[in-house]
N, C-alpha and C positions, 0 to 999 in steps of 0.2 A: 384540406390537409392540412395538417399540422407540419410546420416547419421549424425545424431547430437548428441554429449555428452553434458548433461547437468549437470553443476559442481555447486555444493554449500556447503559451509563449515559449515552452521549454524545448531545448534543442535535443534531447534525448527521449527513449520512450521508458522513463521508469514506472514506477507501480501506479500512479495515478492515470498516467497516459494509456497505460495498459487496460485499466478498468475502463476508461473512455471508448478505448476500440471495440471491447466488449459490449458496450452500450450502444455505440453506433450502430454496429452488427444487429443487435437485438431490436433497435428501433426501426431500422430498414424493413427487417422482418415482419414489422408490425405496420407497414406502410406509410412510416413517419418520413417526411423527405427532410434528409439531411445535409447540412453544409459542415464540412471542417475548414477551420481557418486558422492557420500557423505560419510560422516562417518558411519562407522557401527552401525547398529541398531538405526538410527535416522530417524525421519519421512520423510525427503526428500527422501533418498534412497528407503524407504519402500512404496513410493507412488503408487497408484493403483496395489494393491496385485493381484487383478483378471487378469492383462494383462501380461500374460506368456512370450510373444515375447519382454517386456521390459526388457533390458539387466541391471543388477545391479553390480556396482563395487564399493566396499568399498575401502577407503582410508583414511590415518591418518588425512591429512589436519590439520596440526599444525601451520599453517600460511601463510601468502604470499610468504615467504622465505624458506619452507620446500622443500628443495632440493631433498629429498626422494619422497615426493609425485609428485613434479613437473616430476621428472625422471621416475616415475612409470605411471603417466599421459601419457608422450611421448611414452612410450610404448604401452598401451592401444589404443592411437590414433591410431598407425600404425598396432597393431593387428587386429583392429576392422575396418580398413581403413575409420576412422571419417573424415567427410568433416568439420564439424564446431563444435567448443567447444563453447557451450553458458554458460557464467559465470555468474550466478544470484545472485551473493554477492561479497563484495570488496576483501575479500582475494583470493577468486576463479578468481578474475579478474587478480592479479598477477600470479598465479599458472598456468593460462592458457597462459599466455605470455612467463612465464618460462620455460615451458614445450616445447617451440619450440627451446629453447637453448639446449635440449637434443635430437634434432631430431625430434619432432614433426611435421609432416606433414598435418598442419590444420589452419584455419582461425578462428580468435577470434572474437567473439560477445560477447558484454557485455550489461546487462540490468542496467542503471542508475536509481534508484528509490529516490534519494534524490535531493533537490535543494539547497543545499550549495555548494560553490565552492570548489573544490578539494584543499587540501594545497600545496604549491608550491615545495614542497622538491623533491630530485633527482628521488625517487622510483616512486611518483606518475607521474612525467614527463615521466619517462621511460615508465611505464604500460600504461599510457594513450595515449602516440603517438604511441604504438604499437599495439593498438587494432585496427582490421581492420572494426568494426561497433560498435558503442555505441548507443543503444537503449534506447531512453529518454522516460520516462513514460509520459511526458507533454511538450508543448512548453517553459514551465517556466524552467525546467530542461535544455532543448535544448540551451535556451539562456544563463543559466549560464555557460554552456562548452563552448559556442562562445567566452564568455567574457574571459574565460581560455586560448583561443588561438585555439580550436577545432571546425571545420567546417565540411557541408557537403562536400563530400557524407558520410565522417566517421562518423558525428552524425545525426541520423535519430530519427524522433518521432513516436513511437508504444505506443499508450496510453495504461494504465492499463485496464482491463475489470473488470465490474462489473458482478457478478454470479446472473443470475436472480433466480435461485432456493434458493439462500440464501435472496434474496430482498423478495423473495414470501414466505419466513418461516412463519408458523402459528403464529399469535400474542401471545404472553405471557401475560395473564389476568394482569390487574392492581391488581386483588384480589391477585394472587401469589406473588406479588411484594409489596404487602401491602399499595398500593396507592390507597385512596378512589376515587369512581366515581364523576365526576364535578369539580375537581380542575384542575388547570394547571399542565401537567406532562411534565418536561425536561428529557432529556436522552443525554448523552454522552459516547463513547466509545473508548479505546486506552490505551496502557500502561501508567502506572503512570511515565512517564518518563519528563524530563524537557522539550522538544521542543512540547511536547503536550500541556503544559502552563495550567494544570487544577488550578493551584494558581490564574490565572487570571479569570479562569471560576469561580470560587468560588466568588470573589470579584465582578463580573457582577451579580450573582445570588443574591448575598446580597443587590445591588441595586434594582434587580427585586422584591425581598421579600418585599420591604418597600411598594410596591403599590398591589402586591399579595401574602401576606402573607401566604397564604394556600398553595402556589404552592410547588411542589415537584421536587427535582433532583436527577436522579439517576445517578451514575457513573461505568459503567463496565469495568474492566481491572485490571492487577496487575502491580507491579514494585516497584523500590527501593525508590520511593517517597510516598508510601502510608502511613506512619505513619506521616510524615511532612504534608501532606495534611490533615489528618484527624484532627491534630492538628490545622491546620489553619481554618478548617471548625468549629471547636469548639470554636476558637477565634473569630469567625464571629457570634457567635450565631446560627449557622445553624444546630445545632445536630439533631432536630427534621425532619429537611426539606431535608437534603442531606444524602443520602444512598450511601456507596461504596459497589458495588457488586462482588467485585473481578471477575477474568476472567469467562466470559460467552459465551460460544459455542452459544446459542442462542441470543446473542445480536441483530441480525436483526429482531428477532420476538418481542423483548422489544422496538425496534424503531418503529415498526409498531403501537405499542399501546401508543405512546408517540405523545402530540401535536407538540412538537418542538424537532427536533435534533441539538445539538449543538456542532460545531467543533472550539476549540481554539487554536489550533497549530500555531506557530510561524515559524515552518519548516515542510515542506512534499515535497514529490516528485509530488503525484498527490493529494492522500488523498481517498484512497478506500472506508473509511467507510462514507465519504460524499456520494460517489457514490450509496453506498448500500442504503443510507437513501433517497437520491432523487428517486432511483429505486423503493422504497418501497411506495412512495406517502406520505412521512411526510414531513411536512414543515421543512426547513433548515435554520440556521443562521450559518455562517462560517467567521472566520478569513482569510484574503486573503494570505494563506501562498502556496507556490508551485503552483499546477496547479488549485487552488481552482477557481478562475475566469473562467477557461476555462469550468467548470460543472455549477457553481453557478452564473447564469447571472443575475444582480442586476436590481430587480422588476421583472423579467420574470419567473425564476426557482427557486429565494431562496433571502436571504439577505446577503451581504457581508459586513465586517467591517475590519478598519485597524488591523493587529496583535498588540499585548500586549496593548490594550486598552480597559480596563474594563468599561468604562463609554460609548463606542461606541458600545461594545457587548452588554451591559445591554439595552441601547436604542432600538437596532433591535430585542432582545429579547421581549421588553414591545411592540413594533410596531406590532410584528405577534401576540402576546397575546390580543392586544386591537382590532385587525381587523383580527379575525379567518378566516373569509369568501375568504379576499384577499390573506391570507398566503396559504389557502388549494388550492386557484385558482394557485397560482404558482407552489404549490407542483403536482398538477395533470400535468401542461406543462411540469414538469421536469420529469415525468415517460417516456413518449415518447421520449424525448429529448436523455437521456442518455441511455436509452436502444437500441439506434439507434447507436449513436457515440461511446459508449464506450462498444460494444459488445464483447465476448470472439470470435466469428467469426473474428472479424476486427483484434482483437489484433494478432490471429493466422496468419491471411492473411498478414498481415504488419510483422510480423517474418519471416514469410516464403519468402516474397518478398526480404528481407535483405538478406539471407542465398542466395538464387539464383543469386541475383546481384554478390555475392562474387565469387560463383562458376563459373559464366560466364566470369568472370575477371581474373580468375586464369589461 
């Protein structure tokens, strides 16, 4: 029986960790024995509480050079005869490699979910060259690693998945959001951090508002930039038309009520919020970060613009608002496209194929 240990040091269940929960569920359904290793009492180690056969092992995971956790991980690997340690976050990657220095008899698989080039210091060189497989969530991420000096078969693309149940979440009514019927409603979801580039989105929406002054923009998400973004909104005179919703577990339901979903990020691995929007049948305008072009096919499934270009983003939003039938036609084409190419089943199959390649090569 194939045994895979999933390792993640994060304290919250962000996009990558959510993908890991779907992967673990799919592997269990395929008869794979799974362990989840994370910090005590955190969402990652607590996933799928109904699964009694899922082995849960808490570790401190205080950083990628946490020698104690690496030593304990090596013991866990050997005790449970783990074939693969799948690291789902950056520090987990380092620990999975370090554990082999303590005698861990396992292969290391790493999920790479960001599209920026790894820094060239010795620690990164050490851990990246020692990963047996790096599963990239998009071709763009794989290309970035190629430029870093890593190539197939070590680098393999296994796209992130869209959760159809989330995409089909019941719509959140405009009334519940305080949005009047019959006016343009734009929505964006994502942590309020620099690379999501909400500042650029606000500038673009200010341009849109000159033609559609009644339009409303809602932004779901929390983060360290909230106060600065609220100040920017106010400085642009958008107090009445832009609402920061905070974290919303029902963000996909809000997407389904919107006329347009907007992604303004300048850095992404793939962009699962874009995937959810496309799968929900909502028109999408996205900045071309990460794997956005692999989902948003210009003129076919949505509109794509350069990153950090408020004028281009505004023009694409305006084009969609002026031509709602064309925008909706693209949105409908996107539904079948993303649900086929970015299904959970495909993500699970691609990961399982990578595991088996390594076991066969052993």
